[in-house]
N, C-alpha and C positions, 0 to 999 in steps of 0.2 A: 504493500500500500504506500502510495506517495504521500508525503506530508503536505499539510495545508500551508501555503505561503501567506494567505490572508484569511482571517476568521472574523466575520461580522456577527456579533452576538447580541440579539435583542435590542437593536438600535431603534430608538424613537427620536424623531426630530420635530420640534415644535417651533413655530413662529407666532408668538403670542398665543391666541386661541386656536390657531390652525395647526393641525397635525399633518405634516407632509409625509412622514414615515412612521409606521407603528410596528414595533417588535420585529424588525427585519433581521433575519438570521440566514447566513449561507457561508460556504467555504469555497475558496479558490485554491485548487491543488497545484503543486509544483509542476510546471511544464504544460498545464492545461490552457486552452483558450476558452474562457468562460464568457458567455454573453448574458447581459442584463437587458431584458426586453419588457415591453408592456405598452399599453395604449398611451396616448398623449396625456400628461398630467398624472401618470402613475407613480411619480416620485423617484424616477431613475436618476435624474441629474442631482437631486438633493442627496441621495445616498452616495453618489459619486463625490460630491463636494465634501461630504463627511469623511470619506475614505482618504481623499487627497489633501485634507487639512484646510479647506476653505471655510468649512463650518465645524464647530464642535458639537457633536451629538448631544441632545438633551439627556438621553439615557442610553445605557448599553455600552458595549466595548467593541473596538475595532483593533485587532492585533495583527501586526506584521511580523512574520518570522524571517529573519535575515541573518545569515552567517552564524547560525546556532543561537541567536538571541531573539527574545520577544520584545517587541516595541508596541506599547499601547499608544495609538495615534492621539487619543484624547489628552495624554500627558504632554504632548508637544504643543498643545494649544492652551494658552494661559487664561483666556477669557471666553465666555459664551459668545457664539456667533463669530467673533473676531478670529480669523484663521491663523494657521502657522504652516502654510504650504511650503515655505522654504525649508523648514525643518523636516517636514515629511519627505521632501525631495532628497535631502541628505540621508534620511533613513533608508531610502531605496525604492520610493514610489515616484514615477513620473506620469504625466498626463498630457493629453492634447484636448482641444476644445471643439465644441460643435461650431462655434463661430471662430474662425482662424484668428489667432492672436500673434502674428509675426510682427517684427519691427520692419515695417514695409519700406521705410526710407533708408534702411541699412542693407548692406550686401548680404547675400545668402550665407557666405562663410562667417561674416560678423554675427549673424543670428546664432550660429552654432557656438561661437566663442563666448558670447554673452551667457549662454546657457550653462557654461562650465564655470562661471565665476563663483557660484555658491560652493563648488566642490574644492576650491583652492583654499589654502591656508596662508597665502601671502598677505603681508600687511603693507601699510603705506610706505614704510621705510624701505622695504625690500624692493618695491617698485621704483622709488626715487633713485636708489643706489644700484639698481639692476644687478642684484646679487646672483651668484650662480644658481641658487635654488629658484629664483624668480625666472631666470632665463630658461632653465630646464622645464619649469612648469608651462611657460609660454609655448615652447616647442612641442611638448606633449599635447597641449590643447589644440594646437594647429593640426598636428598629426591626427588626432582623434576626430576633429571636424572634417578633414578631408576623407578619412576612412568612412565616415557615415554618409558623406555626400556620395561616395562611390557605391556604398551599399544601396542607396536610394536612387541610383542612376541620375545624380544631379551634379556631377563634377563639371560638366560644361557650363553650368549656371553659377559657379562659385562666386564670380565677381559681379553678377547682375544684382540689381536691387530686388529684394524679396517681393515687393509689390508688383514687379513687372512679370513675375512668373505666371503662367496659366494656372487656373484654379487647382487642377489635379496635382500639379507639381508643388504648389504651396502646401497641399495636404501632406505630401511626402516629406517636404522640408520640415513641417511641424513634427512629424514622427522622428526625423533625424535629430532635430533639436532635443527632443525628449531623450533619445538614446544617448546623447552626449553626456548625460548625467549618470550613466552606468547604472540604470535601475535594475532591481530584481523583479519588479512588477510594473508593467506599463498599462495605463488606463486610457482607452481611446473613446472619446465622446463623439459618437456619430461620425466616424471617419469617412463614411461613404456619402454623406450629405452633399448634394450638389454635383456629384460625379456622374459622368455618363457610363453606360454599360462597359465600355472598354477600360475606362479608368477604374471602375469597381473591380473588374477581374484582376487588373494589375495590383490593386490594393490587397485583394485576398491573397495573392502570391507573396506580397511583402509581409503580411501578418504571419503567414505560415513560416516564412523564412526566419522571422524574428524568434519564433518558438524553436524551430528545428536547428537552425545554425548558431543561435546565440544563447541557447538555454534560458530563454525568457518566458515568463508567465504573463499572460495577457488577459485583461478584463475589458470588455467592450460593451458600450451601449450602442444599439443599432436598430433602425426601423426597417432596413432592407433585409427581409426574411430570407431571400435567396442567398445573400452573403452570410447571414448568421448560420443557416443550415449547412452551408458548404465548408465553414471553418471551425464551428464550435464543437468542443468536446462535451460541454456542460452548459446548460441554460437555466437561468433563474428568471422567473416571470413575476413582475410586480403589477398590482392593480389597486388603485386607491391607496397607495402607500404601503401595501402589505404583500408579502410573498404568497402567491397562489399556486405556484408550481416550481419544482426544482428537480432537474434530472437530465437525462440524455436528450438530444434533439428529437429522437423518435418518441420518447416518453412524453415530452412536452407537447409535441405536435398533435398527439392523440388524447391529451388531457381535456375532458369536457369543460373544466373551469377556465382553461386558456381559450378554447374556442368560444365560450360564452363571453369572455371579456372582450375579445376582438370583434365579435359579431354584434355585441350589445344585446344579447338575449340571456335568459336564465339557463342554468345547467340542466334543469328539467326539460327545457325545450330542445336542448342539444341532444340529450339521451333518449328523447321520446321517439 
């Protein structure tokens, strides 16, 4: 049995009197591609924001297992709601966003160098005096940036402004930027949004390579069910902020509760 990289345990997230997630529990196993799906407004992005440190869950625990150590994500966030995403990134979780958040007036390679800033331990003086350690870290960051540009077939775009790239290439750049932080778990928020069928097929290949070639665990929110069914080992379904199904793609696809949630009918009508 493979160990769980991420354990979400009875997580509830409240915004005042609104409960966005209630008692959400699931596990993401090492090396799996886990998909988090559900109708619009099901609470998927909220739980993603809790996992990646943008929100602090009102109740429950989110535990990352990394290098033999357990890290409670909530302990990295000092105040309710106010996030600690930079600390979560250091712990080993990276993410992309449904709405692309690149530095569009900077070059492609500069976007990847900035992403690595949090991982460095250089201080102001080492930068001023260009110490050997500072120079070594700079070289390593550049090498890592070009490595991931190569992995995402973006080397020819290295010196272009990020905002000038076609949309599909911007999506791959955002994944490359996340990978520059050397994560154990990457969280992809609707990576296929806005992509055409050819770009979506290429994306599915990228995600599979991240898992197979780089020993990475993937958690993805996605509405494209064709993509989900083609890449996912494990699917968790949310509806109205709660988990209604958790299993393999075939188990989830045949679950009356899932069919009812997507069709907007009762389970009784589905099974009748």
